[in-house]
N, C-alpha and C positions, 0 to 999 in steps of 0.2 A: 417842725421847729428848727431843725438844723438847716434844712434847705432854704427856709425863709431868711435865716440869719446870713447864710452865705450870699444870697442875692443882694441883701442890703449892705454888705460889707465888701469894699473893693479889694478883694484878695487876688493874688496872682493865681494863674491856672495850676501851678505846681502845689501851692498851699491848698487849693480846693481839692485836688487829687489826694493829697496826703490826709486831709481831714475825712474825706469820704472813705479812704482806705481804713481808717480806724473803725468807722461804722461797719464796713464789710467784714473786717477781721473779727469783731465781736459777735456779729450775727452768726458767722460760721462756727466760731468757737463755742458760744453758749447754746447753740442748737444741740450740742453733744454733752458738754461737761456736766451740767446739772443732773443728768441721768446716768452718769457713769457709775457712781457708787452702787446704785440699785441694780444695775446690770451685772456688775461684778459679783455682788452678793447673791442675787436670785438666779440669774441665767448661768453663771459660771460656777457658783457655789463657793466663792472665796470666804474664808473666815474674816471676822471683823477687823482683826489686827492686820491682816494681809491687805484688805481694802484700804485701810489707812496708810499702810506702807506704800502702796501703789500711788495713791493720791499725793503723798509726800514726795515721792520720787519725781512725779510730774512737776510739782512746784519747784523742787530743787533744780531740775534740768532747765526750767524756764527762768525763774527769778535769779537763781544763783549764778547763771551763766550769761545774764544780760551784759555784764562787763566784757565778756568775750565778743558778743555780737557788736557791741559799740566800738571796740577796738578794731574789729574787722571792717566796719563801715568807714572808720577814719582812714584805714590803709588802702582799701580797695574801692571805696565809693558806695553810695547808697544802693544803686540799681542791682549790682550782682548779689549783694547780701540779701536784699528784699526778695529777689527772684529765687534765690537758693532756699530761703526760708519758706516761701510758698510751695515750692516743690516738695520739701520735706514734710510740710503740714498735710499736703494732699496724700503723700505716701503713708503718713502716720494714721490719718483718719481711715483710709482704705484698709490698712492692715488691722486697725482696731475693730473694724466692722466684721472681719472674718476671724479674729483671734478667739480661740477657745481653750488655749493652754496658758498657764501662768507666765511662762517665759515669753510667749508671743504678746500677751497683754503688756508686760513690763517693757518690752522692746518698743511697742507701739506708743505707749504714753511717754517714754523717754524721747522718741522721735518728735512727737507732738510738742513737748515742752521745749526741746532744743530749737525747733523751728521758730517758735516765738522769741527765743533768746537771740535769734538772728535778725528777724525783720522788725521787731518792736523797737529796740533801741536805735536802729537805723532810721526808722520813720520818725520817732520822737525827737531825735537829735536834729534831723533836718527841719522838722516843724519849728523847733525852737530857734534854729539859725535863721530860717526864713522869716519868723516873727520879729526877730531883732532887726533884720534888714527892712522889713515893712515899717517898723517903728521909726527907724532912722530916716526913711523916705517920707515921713509925715503921715503915714496911714493911720496911726493911732497906737494905743497901748499894746505891747506884745502879749501882755497877760490876757487880753481879750481874745487873741488868736488861740492861746492855750486853753481858754475857757470853751471856745467852740470845739476844740479837739476833745475836751472832756465830755461835752454834751453829746457829740457824735458817738463816743464810746459808750455812754450811758444808754443812748437810744438802741445801739446794737445789742447791749447786754440785756435790754428789756424785750426786744423783738426776737432775739435768738431762742430763748427758752419757749416762747409761744410757738415758733416754728418747729422746734424739737418735740414739743408735746404733741403737735398734730402728726408729725412723722412717726413718733413712737407708737401711735395707735396701729401702725403697720408693723414696724419692726425696728429694733435698735440699729440694725445694719443699715436700714434705709436712712435713719437720721445721720449716721456716720458718712454715708455716701453723699447725702445732701450737703453736709458740712464740707466735705472734700470738693463738691461741686462749686460751692461759694468761692473756695480758694482757687479753683481752676479759672473762674471768671476774673478774680483779682490778679492772678498770674498773667492772663491774657491782656488785661487792661494795662498793667504796669509794663509788660514787654513792649506795648505799643506807645504808651504815653510818657513813661518815666524817662527823663533824659539820661543818656549815657554819661555825660559829664555835666554836672550842675554848676553853673557859673558861680564863682566866688567861694566854692567849697574846696579847701586845700586837701590834698592827699598826702598823708604822712608815710614816707617810704620806710623810715627806720622803725624798728620795734621799740618798745619801752613806753614810758609815760607813767607807769605805776609808782615809781619812786617819788616823782613830783606829786602825784595824787595823794599818797599817804602822808606827805608833809604839808598838804594844803589844809590848814586848820579851819579856815572859814567853810570850805566845802564839806569837810567831815562833820563840822557842827551842823550844817544844813542836813546832812544825811541822818544824824542822830535825831534832830527835830522831826524830820519826815518819817523816820522809823517809828517814833513815838505816836505820830498820827496814825500810821498804818496799824500799829499794835492796838490802838483804840478802835479803829475801824473793824479790826478782826473780831472784836467782841460781839459784832452782829451775828457771828456764827458760833461763838463760844459761851459768853455770859448771858447774852440776851435770850437765847432759846430756853435756858433754864429758868429765867425770870418769867418769861411768858407762860411756860408750862405751869409754874407755881400759881400764877394769878388766874389763868384761864382754864386750867385743868387739861390743856392740850397745847400743841404747838401750831394749831391751825391759824391763829392770828398773825403768825410770822409772815405769811404770804402777803397780808395786807400791809404790814409794816415795811416790808421790802418794797412793795409797790409804791408806798408813800415816799420812801427815800428816792426811788427812781423818778417819780413825778416831780419832786422838788428840784432835783438836779436839772431835769429837762426844761422846766418852766422858769426856774429862778436863777440858774447859774449865770447867765449873761447880765441880768439886772444887778445881781450881787457883785459881780466882777466890776461892772461899771461904777457902782457906788463905792466900792473899796478903792478903785483906781483914782477916784476924785479926792478921797479923804485920807488914804493910808499908803505908806510906803510898803515895800515887800516885807520888811521885818515886822511892822505893826500889823499887817494883814495876817501873817502866819501866827503871830502872838494872839491876836483876837480869836482866830479859829481854834487854837489850842485851848484857850480859856473857855470858849463856848463848850467844847467837848468835855472839859473838866466839870463844868456846871451840870452837863447832862448826866455824868456819872454820879455827881453829888446829889442830884434830884432823886435818883433811885435809892441811894444810900439813906437819905433822910426819910423817905416813905417806907423803906423796907421793914423797920421794926413794927409798923402798924399792921402788917400782914393782910393788907387789903386784897380782895379777890374780885373777880368779875370785871365789869367795865371800869369801875373805879380803880381796881388794881392794875389795869393796863395803862392808865394815864401816865404814871412815871416812865414806863417803858416807851410810850409814844413820845413823850417829851425828850427822852434820851435820843431816840432816832432822829427827831427833828433837829435838835442841837448838834448832834454828830454830823448830820448832813450839811447843815449851815457851816460848821467848821470845815468840813471837806471842801466846800465851795470856796472858802477863803484861803485854803492851804494848797490844794493840789495844783491849780494853774500857776499860782505864784511861785511855788517851788520849782516847777519846770522852767518857768521864765527866768528864774534867778541863776540857774546853772550856767548859761553862757557867760555870765559876768565872773564866775568863779573858776571856769575851766581854763586850762592852758591852751594857747593858740593851736588850732588844728586838732585838738583832742576832745571835741565836744561829744562825739559818739562814745568815747571811753568814759567820760564823766557822766553822761546821761545813763549809760548802762550801770555804772558804779552806784549811782543814786538808788537804783532799784535793787541791786545786789546787796549793798550794805544795809539798806533799810529792811530788805527781806530777811537778812540774817538776824537783825534785831527782832523782827516779828517772830521768827522761828524760836529764838531763845526766850523771848517774852511770853509767847503762847504756852510754852512748857511750864513756865513759872506761874502763869495765870491758871492753868489747869490744876496745878498743885494747890494753889491758893483756894480755889473753889472747892477742893476735896478735903480741906483740913478741918471742916466743921466749925469754923470761926463764927462769931456773931454775924447775922445776916448783912449788916451794913458794912462790915470791915472790908471784904473784897472790893466792893464798889468804891470805897474811900481810897483804898490803895491804888485802884485803877485811875481815880481822879487825880491822884498825885503825879502820875506819869506825865500827862500833857502839861500840867502846871510846871513840873521840873524842866520840861523840854523848852519852855519859854526862855529860860535863862541860858540855854545852849545855842540859841539862834545866833547866826553871825552878826557882828556889829556893823559890818560893812554892807550896804545895800547894793548900790550899783556904781559902776565906774562912771566918772564924769564923761559926758558925751564930748566927742571931738568935733570941732567946728569944721 
């Protein structure tokens, strides 16, 4: 699907490289990550709380430090930051494959997370900048380019676990080394193909930029709305498994629901983006996506008091997954495409990284609150109604300003 779209869309060689980079990143990463918790618990013998701590540290070292990677990309350029991130990811996966002590596991996962904090905002910010230039040149909507980027990442996150499952039949170490091997190929390809100096991308020599960022109310409003979407998306791993187990008696149907979500993104992302681009501006697209997500939570809340089980009991959860995925398709590419209009000149990397870091912090705090809400023993519909209120409230926080007027 991704390769066909790239052939039909006249993108620059650099944009093609960066979009395929996202595909490769996710294949290598998801060949290992889904199996990490089981490895830590069974092979190394970590307690449950320690496994959670290790996974949390990885998330923090990645999402929390995106703003650092973005700032470094602004100052030193995309190429050195991406190459450094690939080297650290290779070292991290290799270390994890041989780690059998707690301190070694922690060191490896921190290295793996920080590697992504380097290369991901560098790649994402350059894709957004190139998409804006492509739009100005009459190539089409920048959001379509960001949608291709999303599809490539989704394909990678679908293929990666399949590769990891095959390799895990041999050994977890083999899966880690295969993940490292993917990043060796990415490193070699980018050392060869990624330009040393990308035309039109300014390098900011002086430090700073955070003061202007925290005063940028439209951008912070976008971060809050995007964080609300990510908090809702995180319920695939928190609230949904509990509901599926209640309805089906096990969590086995989760795999099918996750597969359904991936299939929808891969097959429908580009048509949805095209439809939204013809009818909705960025604010309305994100608002529509947030409202669809709210409807998904509400559907489960309405059906919950009936205590349906079996196939009928899974229908509300299925509807929730479908509406959440449709909301994701309307929100994620548009949010990334909106950042260049709100960023300070020359600080696109910083702002791209900050979007992930700020929204990641919102998810961290919100997930703790959601876990508490689910454990309070409230009436079955209440937690889902509270969760529905979050994206609905986020609609009001969206920036009023959509895009700067184009210069002639």
